[in-house]
VMD Tcl script that builds the backbone (N, CA, C; Angstrom):
set m [mol new atoms 546]
animate dup $m
set s [atomselect $m all]
$s set {name element resname resid chain x y z} {
  {N N LEU 1 A 27.699 2.551 29.337}
  {CA C LEU 1 A 26.734 2.553 28.256}
  {C C LEU 1 A 27.131 3.542 27.153}
  {N N ASP 2 A 27.718 4.671 27.538}
  {CA C ASP 2 A 28.120 5.657 26.536}
  {C C ASP 2 A 29.088 5.061 25.518}
  {N N GLY 3 A 30.036 4.259 26.007}
  {CA C GLY 3 A 31.010 3.644 25.105}
  {C C GLY 3 A 30.360 2.679 24.125}
  {N N GLU 4 A 29.430 1.888 24.626}
  {CA C GLU 4 A 28.723 0.932 23.754}
  {C C GLU 4 A 27.852 1.663 22.734}
  {N N ALA 5 A 27.172 2.712 23.170}
  {CA C ALA 5 A 26.340 3.500 22.258}
  {C C ALA 5 A 27.212 4.156 21.189}
  {N N THR 6 A 28.350 4.683 21.603}
  {CA C THR 6 A 29.273 5.310 20.654}
  {C C THR 6 A 29.761 4.303 19.623}
  {N N THR 7 A 30.155 3.132 20.076}
  {CA C THR 7 A 30.627 2.089 19.161}
  {C C THR 7 A 29.547 1.728 18.144}
  {N N PHE 8 A 28.337 1.544 18.622}
  {CA C PHE 8 A 27.236 1.212 17.714}
  {C C PHE 8 A 27.027 2.322 16.686}
  {N N LEU 9 A 26.968 3.564 17.144}
  {CA C LEU 9 A 26.699 4.680 16.237}
  {C C LEU 9 A 27.825 4.895 15.233}
  {N N ILE 10 A 29.067 4.673 15.653}
  {CA C ILE 10 A 30.195 4.769 14.719}
  {C C ILE 10 A 30.056 3.710 13.628}
  {N N ARG 11 A 29.733 2.495 14.023}
  {CA C ARG 11 A 29.592 1.414 13.041}
  {C C ARG 11 A 28.391 1.649 12.115}
  {N N ALA 12 A 27.300 2.154 12.661}
  {CA C ALA 12 A 26.135 2.457 11.828}
  {C C ALA 12 A 26.486 3.548 10.814}
  {N N LYS 13 A 27.200 4.574 11.262}
  {CA C LYS 13 A 27.581 5.661 10.356}
  {C C LYS 13 A 28.528 5.148 9.264}
  {N N ARG 14 A 29.441 4.267 9.620}
  {CA C ARG 14 A 30.336 3.676 8.604}
  {C C ARG 14 A 29.544 2.853 7.593}
  {N N ALA 15 A 28.577 2.083 8.068}
  {CA C ALA 15 A 27.742 1.281 7.158}
  {C C ALA 15 A 26.969 2.197 6.215}
  {N N ILE 16 A 26.446 3.282 6.734}
  {CA C ILE 16 A 25.708 4.231 5.903}
  {C C ILE 16 A 26.639 4.860 4.875}
  {N N ARG 17 A 27.835 5.214 5.293}
  {CA C ARG 17 A 28.807 5.802 4.355}
  {C C ARG 17 A 29.141 4.809 3.242}
  {N N LEU 18 A 29.307 3.531 3.590}
  {CA C LEU 18 A 29.588 2.517 2.568}
  {C C LEU 18 A 28.407 2.367 1.612}
  {N N MET 19 A 27.181 2.416 2.143}
  {CA C MET 19 A 26.009 2.360 1.262}
  {C C MET 19 A 25.979 3.562 0.330}
  {N N CYS 20 A 26.344 4.720 0.849}
  {CA C CYS 20 A 26.339 5.936 0.032}
  {C C CYS 20 A 27.372 5.875 -1.095}
  {N N SER 21 A 28.381 5.040 -0.942}
  {CA C SER 21 A 29.393 4.920 -2.000}
  {C C SER 21 A 28.968 3.943 -3.105}
  {N N LEU 22 A 27.966 3.109 -2.850}
  {CA C LEU 22 A 27.538 2.116 -3.844}
  {C C LEU 22 A 27.119 2.715 -5.189}
  {N N PRO 23 A 26.279 3.748 -5.219}
  {CA C PRO 23 A 25.845 4.252 -6.527}
  {C C PRO 23 A 26.991 4.642 -7.456}
  {N N SER 24 A 28.066 5.182 -6.901}
  {CA C SER 24 A 29.186 5.594 -7.759}
  {C C SER 24 A 29.876 4.412 -8.429}
  {N N LYS 25 A 29.635 3.204 -7.937}
  {CA C LYS 25 A 30.214 2.005 -8.552}
  {C C LYS 25 A 29.400 1.537 -9.756}
  {N N PHE 26 A 28.153 2.023 -9.871}
  {CA C PHE 26 A 27.243 1.559 -10.919}
  {C C PHE 26 A 26.813 2.650 -11.894}
  {N N ILE 27 A 26.721 3.866 -11.419}
  {CA C ILE 27 A 26.282 4.969 -12.271}
  {C C ILE 27 A 27.278 6.117 -12.157}
  {N N ASP 28 A 27.235 7.014 -13.096}
  {CA C ASP 28 A 28.192 8.111 -13.155}
  {C C ASP 28 A 27.783 9.244 -12.210}
  {N N VAL 29 A 28.005 9.016 -10.912}
  {CA C VAL 29 A 27.797 10.036 -9.890}
  {C C VAL 29 A 29.038 10.057 -9.000}
  {N N PRO 30 A 29.362 11.214 -8.442}
  {CA C PRO 30 A 30.539 11.265 -7.563}
  {C C PRO 30 A 30.283 10.547 -6.238}
  {N N ASP 31 A 31.343 10.017 -5.675}
  {CA C ASP 31 A 31.285 9.364 -4.361}
  {C C ASP 31 A 31.563 10.426 -3.312}
  {N N LYS 32 A 30.567 11.275 -3.057}
  {CA C LYS 32 A 30.784 12.422 -2.182}
  {C C LYS 32 A 29.806 12.508 -1.013}
  {N N ASP 33 A 28.720 11.734 -1.066}
  {CA C ASP 33 A 27.663 11.871 -0.069}
  {C C ASP 33 A 27.864 10.909 1.096}
  {N N SER 34 A 27.462 11.370 2.286}
  {CA C SER 34 A 27.596 10.513 3.467}
  {C C SER 34 A 26.272 10.324 4.196}
  {N N ASN 35 A 25.187 10.776 3.582}
  {CA C ASN 35 A 23.862 10.506 4.124}
  {C C ASN 35 A 22.871 10.401 2.967}
  {N N PHE 36 A 21.714 9.854 3.239}
  {CA C PHE 36 A 20.764 9.567 2.165}
  {C C PHE 36 A 20.048 10.808 1.654}
  {N N GLU 37 A 19.990 11.873 2.435}
  {CA C GLU 37 A 19.360 13.096 1.927}
  {C C GLU 37 A 20.163 13.635 0.744}
  {N N TYR 38 A 21.451 13.795 0.933}
  {CA C TYR 38 A 22.304 14.308 -0.147}
  {C C TYR 38 A 22.439 13.286 -1.272}
  {N N LEU 39 A 22.561 12.022 -0.911}
  {CA C LEU 39 A 22.668 10.979 -1.927}
  {C C LEU 39 A 21.413 10.958 -2.797}
  {N N GLY 40 A 20.252 11.114 -2.170}
  {CA C GLY 40 A 19.004 11.148 -2.925}
  {C C GLY 40 A 18.999 12.256 -3.961}
  {N N ALA 41 A 19.468 13.443 -3.584}
  {CA C ALA 41 A 19.524 14.567 -4.522}
  {C C ALA 41 A 20.518 14.284 -5.652}
  {N N THR 42 A 21.655 13.696 -5.312}
  {CA C THR 42 A 22.664 13.370 -6.326}
  {C C THR 42 A 22.118 12.368 -7.331}
  {N N VAL 43 A 21.528 11.286 -6.834}
  {CA C VAL 43 A 21.009 10.225 -7.710}
  {C C VAL 43 A 19.810 10.726 -8.512}
  {N N LYS 44 A 18.954 11.516 -7.877}
  {CA C LYS 44 A 17.796 12.070 -8.585}
  {C C LYS 44 A 18.257 12.934 -9.760}
  {N N GLY 45 A 19.320 13.697 -9.553}
  {CA C GLY 45 A 19.859 14.530 -10.634}
  {C C GLY 45 A 20.345 13.712 -11.817}
  {N N LYS 46 A 20.799 12.507 -11.561}
  {CA C LYS 46 A 21.317 11.638 -12.635}
  {C C LYS 46 A 20.231 10.738 -13.218}
  {N N LEU 47 A 19.416 10.109 -12.375}
  {CA C LEU 47 A 18.456 9.098 -12.844}
  {C C LEU 47 A 17.011 9.591 -12.898}
  {N N GLY 48 A 16.713 10.702 -12.226}
  {CA C GLY 48 A 15.353 11.209 -12.198}
  {C C GLY 48 A 14.583 10.722 -10.984}
  {N N ALA 49 A 13.466 11.384 -10.717}
  {CA C ALA 49 A 12.666 11.090 -9.529}
  {C C ALA 49 A 11.948 9.756 -9.617}
  {N N ASP 50 A 11.675 9.268 -10.828}
  {CA C ASP 50 A 10.924 8.017 -10.994}
  {C C ASP 50 A 11.787 6.769 -10.925}
  {N N SER 51 A 13.086 6.934 -10.845}
  {CA C SER 51 A 13.980 5.777 -10.792}
  {C C SER 51 A 13.774 5.013 -9.490}
  {N N PRO 52 A 13.691 3.676 -9.553}
  {CA C PRO 52 A 13.587 2.889 -8.323}
  {C C PRO 52 A 14.754 3.137 -7.362}
  {N N VAL 53 A 15.925 3.431 -7.895}
  {CA C VAL 53 A 17.084 3.716 -7.033}
  {C C VAL 53 A 16.823 4.996 -6.239}
  {N N THR 54 A 16.384 6.038 -6.931}
  {CA C THR 54 A 16.070 7.309 -6.271}
  {C C THR 54 A 14.964 7.120 -5.238}
  {N N GLN 55 A 13.914 6.414 -5.614}
  {CA C GLN 55 A 12.783 6.221 -4.709}
  {C C GLN 55 A 13.183 5.452 -3.457}
  {N N LEU 56 A 14.022 4.437 -3.622}
  {CA C LEU 56 A 14.494 3.679 -2.458}
  {C C LEU 56 A 15.278 4.583 -1.515}
  {N N ILE 57 A 16.214 5.322 -2.065}
  {CA C ILE 57 A 17.050 6.196 -1.235}
  {C C ILE 57 A 16.189 7.219 -0.506}
  {N N GLU 58 A 15.278 7.846 -1.221}
  {CA C GLU 58 A 14.431 8.864 -0.593}
  {C C GLU 58 A 13.507 8.272 0.468}
  {N N SER 59 A 13.017 7.057 0.241}
  {CA C SER 59 A 12.105 6.450 1.216}
  {C C SER 59 A 12.824 6.015 2.498}
  {N N HIS 60 A 14.137 5.845 2.436}
  {CA C HIS 60 A 14.899 5.433 3.624}
  {C C HIS 60 A 15.657 6.597 4.277}
  {N N ALA 61 A 15.574 7.780 3.696}
  {CA C ALA 61 A 16.373 8.915 4.160}
  {C C ALA 61 A 16.077 9.324 5.601}
  {N N ALA 62 A 14.820 9.341 6.005}
  {CA C ALA 62 A 14.483 9.798 7.368}
  {C C ALA 62 A 15.059 8.871 8.440}
  {N N SER 63 A 14.962 7.565 8.212}
  {CA C SER 63 A 15.514 6.618 9.198}
  {C C SER 63 A 17.033 6.687 9.239}
  {N N ILE 64 A 17.651 6.880 8.086}
  {CA C ILE 64 A 19.109 7.031 8.037}
  {C C ILE 64 A 19.504 8.320 8.762}
  {N N LYS 65 A 18.736 9.383 8.548}
  {CA C LYS 65 A 19.038 10.675 9.186}
  {C C LYS 65 A 19.020 10.542 10.713}
  {N N HIS 66 A 18.081 9.775 11.241}
  {CA C HIS 66 A 17.991 9.567 12.695}
  {C C HIS 66 A 19.316 9.018 13.243}
  {N N LEU 67 A 19.849 7.991 12.590}
  {CA C LEU 67 A 21.105 7.388 13.050}
  {C C LEU 67 A 22.284 8.344 12.869}
  {N N ILE 68 A 22.323 9.032 11.734}
  {CA C ILE 68 A 23.411 9.980 11.462}
  {C C ILE 68 A 23.407 11.103 12.508}
  {N N GLU 69 A 22.210 11.626 12.806}
  {CA C GLU 69 A 22.142 12.726 13.768}
  {C C GLU 69 A 22.531 12.276 15.175}
  {N N LEU 70 A 22.128 11.063 15.571}
  {CA C LEU 70 A 22.565 10.569 16.880}
  {C C LEU 70 A 24.085 10.585 16.966}
  {N N ARG 71 A 24.744 10.120 15.915}
  {CA C ARG 71 A 26.214 10.081 15.926}
  {C C ARG 71 A 26.811 11.474 15.790}
  {N N ASN 72 A 26.306 12.276 14.859}
  {CA C ASN 72 A 26.896 13.595 14.632}
  {C C ASN 72 A 26.794 14.500 15.860}
  {N N PHE 73 A 25.629 14.504 16.524}
  {CA C PHE 73 A 25.478 15.377 17.689}
  {C C PHE 73 A 26.143 14.796 18.936}
  {N N GLN 74 A 26.522 13.530 18.857}
  {CA C GLN 74 A 27.322 12.952 19.927}
  {C C GLN 74 A 28.778 13.391 19.744}
  {N N GLU 75 A 29.219 13.336 18.500}
  {CA C GLU 75 A 30.606 13.678 18.186}
  {C C GLU 75 A 30.836 15.187 18.157}
  {N N HIS 76 A 29.826 15.932 17.705}
  {CA C HIS 76 A 29.951 17.388 17.552}
  {C C HIS 76 A 28.727 18.090 18.161}
  {N N PRO 77 A 28.613 18.098 19.486}
  {CA C PRO 77 A 27.466 18.776 20.084}
  {C C PRO 77 A 27.515 20.278 19.794}
  {N N THR 78 A 26.340 20.877 19.691}
  {CA C THR 78 A 26.248 22.327 19.502}
  {C C THR 78 A 25.669 22.928 20.772}
  {N N SER 79 A 25.468 24.233 20.769}
  {CA C SER 79 A 24.890 24.876 21.954}
  {C C SER 79 A 23.425 24.506 22.138}
  {N N THR 80 A 22.771 24.032 21.058}
  {CA C THR 80 A 21.344 23.691 21.165}
  {C C THR 80 A 21.052 22.212 20.973}
  {N N LYS 81 A 21.979 21.462 20.405}
  {CA C LYS 81 A 21.712 20.037 20.145}
  {C C LYS 81 A 22.895 19.179 20.553}
  {N N SER 82 A 22.559 18.065 21.172}
  {CA C SER 82 A 23.562 17.055 21.498}
  {C C SER 82 A 22.831 15.722 21.638}
  {N N THR 83 A 23.585 14.649 21.578}
  {CA C THR 83 A 23.004 13.331 21.791}
  {C C THR 83 A 23.022 13.039 23.282}
  {N N VAL 84 A 21.858 12.678 23.805}
  {CA C VAL 84 A 21.717 12.366 25.226}
  {C C VAL 84 A 21.557 10.843 25.338}
  {N N VAL 85 A 22.462 10.213 26.067}
  {CA C VAL 85 A 22.377 8.784 26.346}
  {C C VAL 85 A 22.097 8.655 27.828}
  {N N LYS 86 A 20.970 8.060 28.145}
  {CA C LYS 86 A 20.533 7.940 29.541}
  {C C LYS 86 A 20.513 6.461 29.910}
  {N N ASN 87 A 21.283 6.088 30.905}
  {CA C ASN 87 A 21.363 4.706 31.348}
  {C C ASN 87 A 20.099 4.364 32.159}
  {N N PHE 88 A 20.060 3.175 32.756}
  {CA C PHE 88 A 18.961 2.834 33.652}
  {C C PHE 88 A 18.794 3.993 34.632}
  {N N HIS 89 A 17.562 4.340 34.945}
  {CA C HIS 89 A 17.315 5.493 35.800}
  {C C HIS 89 A 16.010 5.293 36.588}
  {N N VAL 90 A 15.926 6.003 37.715}
  {CA C VAL 90 A 14.731 5.916 38.552}
  {C C VAL 90 A 13.693 6.880 37.987}
  {N N MET 91 A 12.496 6.341 37.772}
  {CA C MET 91 A 11.385 7.122 37.227}
  {C C MET 91 A 10.644 7.810 38.378}
  {N N PRO 92 A 9.798 8.795 38.075}
  {CA C PRO 92 A 9.042 9.494 39.134}
  {C C PRO 92 A 8.178 8.567 39.992}
  {N N ASP 93 A 7.744 7.433 39.406}
  {CA C ASP 93 A 6.920 6.497 40.188}
  {C C ASP 93 A 7.768 5.445 40.908}
  {N N SER 94 A 9.075 5.674 40.981}
  {CA C SER 94 A 10.057 4.802 41.635}
  {C C SER 94 A 10.353 3.519 40.863}
  {N N SER 95 A 9.845 3.383 39.645}
  {CA C SER 95 A 10.212 2.233 38.807}
  {C C SER 95 A 11.556 2.537 38.129}
  {N N ILE 96 A 12.110 1.513 37.518}
  {CA C ILE 96 A 13.393 1.676 36.831}
  {C C ILE 96 A 13.123 1.877 35.337}
  {N N GLY 97 A 13.633 2.982 34.814}
  {CA C GLY 97 A 13.487 3.268 33.391}
  {C C GLY 97 A 14.609 2.607 32.608}
  {N N LEU 98 A 14.279 2.118 31.433}
  {CA C LEU 98 A 15.263 1.475 30.562}
  {C C LEU 98 A 16.155 2.518 29.890}
  {N N PRO 99 A 17.370 2.126 29.480}
  {CA C PRO 99 A 18.257 3.068 28.792}
  {C C PRO 99 A 17.612 3.627 27.522}
  {N N GLU 100 A 17.835 4.921 27.318}
  {CA C GLU 100 A 17.271 5.594 26.151}
  {C C GLU 100 A 18.257 6.618 25.622}
  {N N TRP 101 A 17.996 7.039 24.382}
  {CA C TRP 101 A 18.818 8.075 23.776}
  {C C TRP 101 A 17.951 8.947 22.898}
  {N N HIS 102 A 18.462 10.134 22.644}
  {CA C HIS 102 A 17.788 11.061 21.745}
  {C C HIS 102 A 18.690 12.249 21.466}
  {N N VAL 103 A 18.343 12.982 20.439}
  {CA C VAL 103 A 18.982 14.265 20.175}
  {C C VAL 103 A 18.158 15.301 20.920}
  {N N THR 104 A 18.820 16.236 21.564}
  {CA C THR 104 A 18.142 17.275 22.330}
  {C C THR 104 A 16.964 17.846 21.541}
  {N N GLY 105 A 15.813 17.901 22.212}
  {CA C GLY 105 A 14.618 18.453 21.583}
  {C C GLY 105 A 13.772 17.428 20.849}
  {N N GLU 106 A 14.239 16.182 20.764}
  {CA C GLU 106 A 13.478 15.127 20.092}
  {C C GLU 106 A 13.017 14.094 21.123}
  {N N THR 107 A 12.138 13.218 20.693}
  {CA C THR 107 A 11.591 12.193 21.581}
  {C C THR 107 A 12.639 11.122 21.882}
  {N N ALA 108 A 12.731 10.748 23.153}
  {CA C ALA 108 A 13.676 9.701 23.556}
  {C C ALA 108 A 13.210 8.346 23.026}
  {N N GLU 109 A 14.165 7.535 22.613}
  {CA C GLU 109 A 13.904 6.175 22.125}
  {C C GLU 109 A 14.626 5.198 23.049}
  {N N LEU 110 A 14.011 4.042 23.280}
  {CA C LEU 110 A 14.700 3.003 24.042}
  {C C LEU 110 A 15.864 2.491 23.200}
  {N N ILE 111 A 17.045 2.481 23.782}
  {CA C ILE 111 A 18.240 2.121 23.028}
  {C C ILE 111 A 18.148 0.703 22.475}
  {N N HIS 112 A 17.729 -0.254 23.305}
  {CA C HIS 112 A 17.707 -1.644 22.839}
  {C C HIS 112 A 16.710 -1.830 21.693}
  {N N VAL 113 A 15.612 -1.107 21.696}
  {CA C VAL 113 A 14.628 -1.211 20.617}
  {C C VAL 113 A 15.179 -0.562 19.355}
  {N N ASP 114 A 15.725 0.644 19.504}
  {CA C ASP 114 A 16.258 1.370 18.357}
  {C C ASP 114 A 17.387 0.585 17.681}
  {N N MET 115 A 18.293 0.032 18.489}
  {CA C MET 115 A 19.401 -0.745 17.931}
  {C C MET 115 A 18.904 -2.012 17.236}
  {N N SER 116 A 17.975 -2.712 17.873}
  {CA C SER 116 A 17.511 -3.980 17.294}
  {C C SER 116 A 16.693 -3.754 16.020}
  {N N GLU 117 A 16.147 -2.574 15.829}
  {CA C GLU 117 A 15.480 -2.245 14.576}
  {C C GLU 117 A 16.471 -1.709 13.546}
  {N N ALA 118 A 17.492 -1.000 14.003}
  {CA C ALA 118 A 18.452 -0.378 13.090}
  {C C ALA 118 A 19.305 -1.405 12.353}
  {N N VAL 119 A 19.725 -2.453 13.033}
  {CA C VAL 119 A 20.616 -3.433 12.391}
  {C C VAL 119 A 19.950 -4.098 11.185}
  {N N PRO 120 A 18.776 -4.714 11.331}
  {CA C PRO 120 A 18.166 -5.306 10.130}
  {C C PRO 120 A 17.777 -4.253 9.092}
  {N N PHE 121 A 17.399 -3.056 9.544}
  {CA C PHE 121 A 17.069 -1.975 8.605}
  {C C PHE 121 A 18.273 -1.645 7.725}
  {N N LEU 122 A 19.450 -1.522 8.329}
  {CA C LEU 122 A 20.653 -1.206 7.553}
  {C C LEU 122 A 21.013 -2.337 6.596}
  {N N ILE 123 A 20.875 -3.574 7.053}
  {CA C ILE 123 A 21.177 -4.725 6.190}
  {C C ILE 123 A 20.230 -4.760 4.995}
  {N N VAL 124 A 18.938 -4.633 5.251}
  {CA C VAL 124 A 17.945 -4.674 4.176}
  {C C VAL 124 A 18.146 -3.499 3.226}
  {N N THR 125 A 18.415 -2.334 3.760}
  {CA C THR 125 A 18.632 -1.157 2.914}
  {C C THR 125 A 19.826 -1.367 1.990}
  {N N ALA 126 A 20.918 -1.894 2.525}
  {CA C ALA 126 A 22.102 -2.149 1.690}
  {C C ALA 126 A 21.793 -3.178 0.604}
  {N N GLU 127 A 21.095 -4.252 0.977}
  {CA C GLU 127 A 20.748 -5.284 -0.007}
  {C C GLU 127 A 19.854 -4.722 -1.110}
  {N N LEU 128 A 18.835 -3.976 -0.720}
  {CA C LEU 128 A 17.915 -3.414 -1.706}
  {C C LEU 128 A 18.609 -2.389 -2.601}
  {N N LEU 129 A 19.456 -1.557 -2.020}
  {CA C LEU 129 A 20.174 -0.567 -2.820}
  {C C LEU 129 A 21.060 -1.263 -3.849}
  {N N LEU 130 A 21.785 -2.271 -3.410}
  {CA C LEU 130 A 22.626 -3.021 -4.339}
  {C C LEU 130 A 21.783 -3.668 -5.442}
  {N N ALA 131 A 20.670 -4.285 -5.072}
  {CA C ALA 131 A 19.807 -4.937 -6.058}
  {C C ALA 131 A 19.248 -3.931 -7.060}
  {N N HIS 132 A 18.797 -2.781 -6.570}
  {CA C HIS 132 A 18.262 -1.764 -7.487}
  {C C HIS 132 A 19.347 -1.221 -8.414}
  {N N LEU 133 A 20.547 -1.066 -7.906}
  {CA C LEU 133 A 21.646 -0.595 -8.759}
  {C C LEU 133 A 22.004 -1.636 -9.821}
  {N N VAL 134 A 22.066 -2.905 -9.423}
  {CA C VAL 134 A 22.333 -3.972 -10.393}
  {C C VAL 134 A 21.220 -4.000 -11.437}
  {N N ASN 135 A 19.987 -3.923 -10.985}
  {CA C ASN 135 A 18.849 -3.910 -11.896}
  {C C ASN 135 A 18.947 -2.747 -12.883}
  {N N HIS 136 A 19.411 -1.612 -12.398}
  {CA C HIS 136 A 19.512 -0.422 -13.243}
  {C C HIS 136 A 20.514 -0.601 -14.390}
  {N N VAL 137 A 21.589 -1.326 -14.118}
  {CA C VAL 137 A 22.647 -1.434 -15.128}
  {C C VAL 137 A 22.624 -2.748 -15.909}
  {N N ILE 138 A 21.612 -3.573 -15.696}
  {CA C ILE 138 A 21.535 -4.843 -16.426}
  {C C ILE 138 A 21.472 -4.560 -17.924}
  {N N ASP 139 A 22.261 -5.279 -18.664}
  {CA C ASP 139 A 22.300 -5.161 -20.120}
  {C C ASP 139 A 20.900 -5.411 -20.681}
  {N N PRO 140 A 20.459 -4.597 -21.637}
  {CA C PRO 140 A 19.114 -4.773 -22.195}
  {C C PRO 140 A 18.831 -6.180 -22.731}
  {N N LYS 141 A 19.858 -6.892 -23.169}
  {CA C LYS 141 A 19.597 -8.244 -23.660}
  {C C LYS 141 A 19.129 -9.169 -22.529}
  {N N TRP 142 A 19.354 -8.738 -21.287}
  {CA C TRP 142 A 18.880 -9.499 -20.128}
  {C C TRP 142 A 17.654 -8.843 -19.504}
  {N N SER 143 A 17.003 -7.980 -20.245}
  {CA C SER 143 A 15.900 -7.201 -19.676}
  {C C SER 143 A 14.709 -8.064 -19.250}
  {N N LEU 144 A 14.706 -9.334 -19.658}
  {CA C LEU 144 A 13.637 -10.214 -19.188}
  {C C LEU 144 A 13.813 -10.553 -17.706}
  {N N MET 145 A 15.021 -10.398 -17.222}
  {CA C MET 145 A 15.315 -10.731 -15.831}
  {C C MET 145 A 15.177 -9.480 -14.970}
  {N N ARG 146 A 14.701 -9.681 -13.754}
  {CA C ARG 146 A 14.649 -8.571 -12.814}
  {C C ARG 146 A 14.819 -9.108 -11.399}
  {N N ILE 147 A 15.276 -8.241 -10.539}
  {CA C ILE 147 A 15.444 -8.584 -9.138}
  {C C ILE 147 A 14.225 -8.041 -8.411}
  {N N GLU 148 A 13.605 -8.876 -7.603}
  {CA C GLU 148 A 12.429 -8.410 -6.860}
  {C C GLU 148 A 12.518 -8.847 -5.408}
  {N N GLU 149 A 11.827 -8.095 -4.571}
  {CA C GLU 149 A 11.788 -8.409 -3.144}
  {C C GLU 149 A 10.717 -9.470 -2.900}
  {N N ILE 150 A 11.056 -10.446 -2.093}
  {CA C ILE 150 A 10.110 -11.485 -1.710}
  {C C ILE 150 A 9.205 -10.886 -0.630}
  {N N PRO 151 A 7.888 -10.965 -0.792}
  {CA C PRO 151 A 6.992 -10.420 0.238}
  {C C PRO 151 A 7.299 -11.027 1.610}
  {N N ALA 152 A 7.175 -10.221 2.639}
  {CA C ALA 152 A 7.525 -10.646 4.005}
  {C C ALA 152 A 6.821 -11.932 4.414}
  {N N GLU 153 A 5.564 -12.088 4.023}
  {CA C GLU 153 A 4.812 -13.287 4.425}
  {C C GLU 153 A 5.315 -14.549 3.728}
  {N N GLN 154 A 6.101 -14.414 2.664}
  {CA C GLN 154 A 6.650 -15.576 1.963}
  {C C GLN 154 A 8.092 -15.875 2.375}
  {N N GLN 155 A 8.679 -15.031 3.207}
  {CA C GLN 155 A 10.059 -15.234 3.628}
  {C C GLN 155 A 10.134 -16.277 4.732}
  {N N ASN 156 A 11.237 -17.005 4.742}
  {CA C ASN 156 A 11.493 -18.025 5.751}
  {C C ASN 156 A 12.469 -17.442 6.771}
  {N N ALA 157 A 12.042 -17.314 8.010}
  {CA C ALA 157 A 12.891 -16.713 9.045}
  {C C ALA 157 A 14.183 -17.493 9.262}
  {N N ALA 158 A 14.164 -18.797 9.011}
  {CA C ALA 158 A 15.361 -19.621 9.201}
  {C C ALA 158 A 16.374 -19.411 8.079}
  {N N ALA 159 A 15.919 -18.946 6.928}
  {CA C ALA 159 A 16.792 -18.659 5.785}
  {C C ALA 159 A 16.347 -17.317 5.208}
  {N N PRO 160 A 16.817 -16.226 5.792}
  {CA C PRO 160 A 16.269 -14.908 5.468}
  {C C PRO 160 A 16.675 -14.378 4.085}
  {N N VAL 161 A 16.163 -15.000 3.047}
  {CA C VAL 161 A 16.388 -14.534 1.676}
  {C C VAL 161 A 15.279 -13.538 1.368}
  {N N ARG 162 A 15.671 -12.332 0.990}
  {CA C ARG 162 A 14.689 -11.279 0.748}
  {C C ARG 162 A 14.517 -10.933 -0.723}
  {N N LEU 163 A 15.435 -11.388 -1.557}
  {CA C LEU 163 A 15.408 -11.020 -2.965}
  {C C LEU 163 A 15.496 -12.260 -3.833}
  {N N ARG 164 A 14.942 -12.162 -5.051}
  {CA C ARG 164 A 15.064 -13.262 -6.006}
  {C C ARG 164 A 15.129 -12.682 -7.410}
  {N N ILE 165 A 15.725 -13.454 -8.287}
  {CA C ILE 165 A 15.760 -13.071 -9.693}
  {C C ILE 165 A 14.589 -13.762 -10.364}
  {N N THR 166 A 13.811 -12.984 -11.082}
  {CA C THR 166 A 12.644 -13.545 -11.767}
  {C C THR 166 A 12.668 -13.122 -13.234}
  {N N MET 167 A 11.797 -13.744 -13.985}
  {CA C MET 167 A 11.658 -13.394 -15.390}
  {C C MET 167 A 10.378 -12.569 -15.528}
  {N N ASP 168 A 10.474 -11.461 -16.228}
  {CA C ASP 168 A 9.320 -10.609 -16.474}
  {C C ASP 168 A 8.554 -11.199 -17.651}
  {N N MET 169 A 7.529 -11.976 -17.346}
  {CA C MET 169 A 6.774 -12.694 -18.384}
  {C C MET 169 A 6.018 -11.745 -19.312}
  {N N SER 170 A 5.792 -10.519 -18.886}
  {CA C SER 170 A 5.106 -9.567 -19.759}
  {C C SER 170 A 5.979 -9.180 -20.953}
  {N N ARG 171 A 7.270 -9.433 -20.855}
  {CA C ARG 171 A 8.188 -9.094 -21.947}
  {C C ARG 171 A 8.533 -10.291 -22.824}
  {N N VAL 172 A 8.033 -11.443 -22.470}
  {CA C VAL 172 A 8.345 -12.649 -23.240}
  {C C VAL 172 A 7.454 -12.682 -24.480}
  {N N ARG 173 A 8.086 -12.866 -25.625}
  {CA C ARG 173 A 7.324 -12.999 -26.869}
  {C C ARG 173 A 7.538 -14.423 -27.392}
  {N N LEU 174 A 6.479 -15.103 -27.556}
  {CA C LEU 174 A 6.563 -16.470 -28.073}
  {C C LEU 174 A 6.612 -16.422 -29.599}
  {N N ARG 175 A 7.418 -17.300 -30.155}
  {CA C ARG 175 A 7.502 -17.360 -31.623}
  {C C ARG 175 A 6.299 -18.118 -32.146}
  {N N GLU 176 A 5.847 -17.652 -33.278}
  {CA C GLU 176 A 4.780 -18.357 -33.982}
  {C C GLU 176 A 5.393 -19.587 -34.647}
  {N N PRO 177 A 4.708 -20.719 -34.649}
  {CA C PRO 177 A 5.256 -21.890 -35.341}
  {C C PRO 177 A 5.370 -21.616 -36.837}
  {N N ASP 178 A 6.429 -22.130 -37.445}
  {CA C ASP 178 A 6.590 -21.916 -38.887}
  {C C ASP 178 A 5.631 -22.831 -39.656}
  {N N SER 179 A 5.670 -22.773 -40.940}
  {CA C SER 179 A 4.717 -23.520 -41.772}
  {C C SER 179 A 4.865 -25.033 -41.608}
  {N N GLU 180 A 6.004 -25.497 -41.115}
  {CA C GLU 180 A 6.198 -26.933 -40.946}
  {C C GLU 180 A 5.816 -27.389 -39.537}
  {N N GLY 181 A 5.274 -26.441 -38.729}
  {CA C GLY 181 A 4.807 -26.808 -37.384}
  {C C GLY 181 A 5.886 -26.862 -36.343}
  {N N SER 182 A 7.086 -26.364 -36.632}
  {CA C SER 182 A 8.125 -26.393 -35.620}
  {C C SER 182 A 8.416 -25.015 -35.095}
}
mol reanalyze $m
mol bondsrecalc $m
mol representation Tube
mol addrep $m
């Protein structure tokens, strides 16, 4: 189980690092951050706290930190913190406990639950970050267009499209007909 957990955490950390490099492709920020806490500070310094890009990064930072810390304390344990991976085990009531993991001093999480939530979370986070960055750099002549998230209740599980391009009708100005009615 340790090998499988390590493989998962390495891949999650690589995905997070790739997400952290996205902003530097769209805005003038250095490609130096490897977690969302630092990336949030970098982007906030450039775009401000009210930017949707900054808000997205900051709102996802805690969940990203959980995955980063699992990997970091597995790879570099300290005298007080390490990643604990516990395989199937006998519980005090003689039942079998499911595999779990945690960083020393934190609450244990069931590995299968944490992993099955982390994968779609990372995918959605990457998609949203990319969409917000594209939205940020859209040429003003296209400002009528925007990328928006489709509400969960309107999504089709068989075709998991989460984003769509829409027209901001509040910015549409209709021309007045000229004197000849055209």
